[in-house]
C-alpha positions in Angstrom: -15.4 14.1 5.4 -14.6 13.6 7.7 -12.3 15.3 10.8 -8.8 13.5 11.5 -10.1 12.0 14.5 -12.9 10.6 13.1 -10.8 8.8 10.3 -8.7 7.4 13.0 -12.2 5.9 15.3 -13.7 4.4 12.0 -9.9 2.9 10.5 -9.6 1.9 14.8 -13.2 0.6 14.6 -12.8 -1.1 11.5 -9.2 -3.4 12.4 -10.7 -3.8 15.6 -13.5 -5.5 13.5 -11.2 -6.8 11.5 -7.9 -7.8 12.8 -6.2 -9.0 9.5 -7.2 -6.0 7.5 -3.5 -5.2 6.2 -5.3 -1.6 4.5 -7.0 -1.2 7.3 -4.1 -1.0 8.9 -2.2 0.7 7.0 -4.5 3.9 6.6 -5.0 3.7 10.3 -0.8 4.2 10.6 -1.1 6.9 8.0 -3.9 9.5 9.8 -2.0 8.7 13.5 0.7 10.1 11.5 -1.4 13.0 10.2 -2.7 13.2 14.1 1.4 13.2 15.3 1.4 9.5 16.9 4.7 7.9 15.3 4.7 5.9 18.2 0.8 4.5 17.6 1.5 4.7 13.8 4.9 2.3 14.4 2.2 -0.5 15.9 0.2 -0.5 12.5 3.0 -0.6 9.7 4.4 -3.2 12.5 0.7 -5.6 11.8 0.7 -4.2 8.5 3.7 -6.0 7.5 3.2 -9.1 9.9 0.1 -9.6 7.9 1.1 -8.8 4.4 5.3 -9.8 4.6 5.6 -8.4 0.4 3.7 -4.7 1.6 6.8 -3.2 0.7 5.6 0.5 1.0 4.0 -0.6 4.6 8.2 -1.2 5.5 8.9 2.9 4.8 6.6 4.1 6.3 7.4 1.8 9.3 10.4 3.3 9.1 9.6 6.7 9.1 7.4 6.3 12.8 9.6 4.7 14.0 12.5 7.8 13.4 9.4 10.2 14.5 9.7 8.1 17.3 13.0 8.7 18.1 13.8 4.7 18.2 16.7 5.2 14.8 18.4 1.7 15.7 14.6 0.2 15.4 14.3 2.1 12.0 17.4 0.9 10.0 16.3 -2.7 10.9 13.0 -2.2 9.3 14.0 -0.5 6.5 17.0 -2.9 5.3 14.5 -6.1 5.6 11.8 -3.6 3.9 14.9 -2.7 0.7 15.6 -6.2 0.5 11.0 -7.6 0.3 11.2 -4.3 -2.2 14.2 -5.6 -4.6 12.8 -9.0 -4.7 10.1 -7.5 -5.8 11.2 -4.9 -8.1 9.4 -2.6 -6.2 11.8 0.3 -6.9 10.1 4.0 -5.8 9.8 2.6 -2.1 13.1 0.8 -2.2 14.9 4.1 -3.4 12.8 6.1 -0.8 13.9 3.1 1.3 17.3 3.4 0.5 18.3 6.8 0.6 16.4 6.9 4.6 19.1 4.8 5.4 22.1 6.6 3.2 20.9 9.7 5.5 21.1 7.2 8.7 24.7 6.9 8.0 23.4 2.7 7.4 25.1 0.2 4.6 22.7 0.1 2.5 22.3 -3.4 0.8 23.2 -4.0 -2.5 20.1 -4.5 -5.5 19.9 -8.5 -6.7 17.5 -7.8 -9.0 18.0 -6.4 -12.2 15.6 -2.8 -13.5 14.2 -4.2 -16.5 13.3 -1.9 -19.3 10.9 -4.2 -20.7 7.1 -4.9 -19.8 7.7 -8.2 -21.2 6.1 -10.6 -18.2 8.9 -13.4 -16.8 6.3 -15.4 -14.6 4.5 -18.7 -15.0 1.7 -16.2 -14.7 2.0 -14.0 -17.2 1.8 -10.9 -15.8 4.5 -8.3 -13.2 1.7 -7.1 -10.9 2.2 -4.0 -8.8 0.5 -4.2 -6.3 2.6 -3.5 -3.3 0.7 -6.1 -1.7 0.6 -8.3 -4.0 1.8 -11.9 -2.7 2.3 -13.3 -6.7 4.3 -10.6 -8.2 5.3 -11.7 -11.8 3.7 -15.1 -11.2 0.0 -12.9 -11.2 -2.3 -13.3 -14.1 -3.8 -10.3 -16.3 -7.0 -8.1 -16.0 -8.8 -8.9 -19.4 -10.7 -6.3 -19.3 -10.3 -3.2 -18.7 -12.5 -2.5 -15.5 -13.6 1.5 -16.6 -13.7 2.8 -19.7 -11.1 5.5 -18.8 -7.3 6.4 -17.8 -7.3 4.6 -14.7 -9.3 1.5 -16.0 -6.2 1.0 -18.3 -3.9 2.7 -15.7 -5.6 -1.2 -13.7 -5.1 -3.4 -16.6 -1.7 -2.4 -17.3 -0.6 -2.3 -13.4 -2.4 -5.0 -11.2 -2.8 -8.5 -11.9 -7.1 -10.0 -12.1 -6.6 -11.5 -8.4 -5.8 -8.2 -7.0 -8.4 -6.9 -8.9 -10.7 -9.0 -7.5 -9.8 -9.0 -4.2 -10.4 -5.4 -3.8 -14.2 -6.0 -5.7 -15.3 -8.4 -3.9 -13.4 -8.3 -0.7 -11.7 -5.2 1.0 -14.6 -2.5 -1.6 -17.2 -4.3 0.8 -15.3 -2.8 3.6 -14.4 -0.4 3.4 -18.5 0.8 1.9 -19.8 -1.1 5.3 -17.3 0.1 7.7 -17.0 3.8 6.4 -20.8 3.8 6.1 -20.4 5.5 2.4 -23.1 6.5 0.0 -21.2 6.3 -3.5 -24.3 8.6 -4.8 -22.4 11.6 -2.7 -19.0 12.7 -4.5 -17.0 13.8 -1.2 -18.2 9.8 -0.6 -17.3 8.4 -3.6 -13.6 10.5 -3.2 -13.2 8.8 -0.8 -13.9 5.5 -2.0 -11.9 6.5 -5.1 -8.9 7.2 -2.3 -9.1 4.0 -0.9 -8.8 2.4 -4.1 -5.6 3.9 -5.2 -4.5 2.9 -1.9 -4.7 -0.8 -2.0 -4.1 -1.2 -5.6 -1.1 0.9 -5.2 -2.2 3.9 -7.4 -1.0 7.6 -6.8 -4.1 9.2 -5.2 -4.1 12.7 -6.4 -6.2 12.6 -9.7 -10.1 12.8 -9.2 -12.1 10.3 -10.5 -14.8 10.7 -12.9 -18.4 11.4 -11.8 
């Protein structure tokens, strides 16, 4: 895997070639934060939420970047907006993380408008509640009919990700990742990189080693 500077360069090139690539901006922001460049990360996360206003996790990271840059007032505004977006979508983890940051800043936390459901029964006309942070359909999405892989990850994707988001990864974003980052999937390290991008795109945990 390339070093941090090389990865930043790769993703700068990716978003320059494809300015509407919200995941490219999102990943660039993450890398810039790792490189202690919060002001530049702020711009990447702002681009992300401009392109994909429902991407609640990006609001959380935008708020964190603003805080690291010493822009507390702007951070409160971003976190407040992000909290509301996350609550509308039922994205509980980023919502609660943003609520915690707002309380630590002494700011008002918006009231929770969406009731948390213990049932997994879908309630939208599409028949499925998609958990991907950037999904615009939310609980109006359609489910994946067959697990995309015959392992635990395939089961997890089928249970949490809608058919539209999976198709978006498979037919569009995965191609960009492979081409822009020049990934040779026969190389294990490159495959792990591909797997990490897939998990980030789908909003799944990124700390599991995929099966090769």
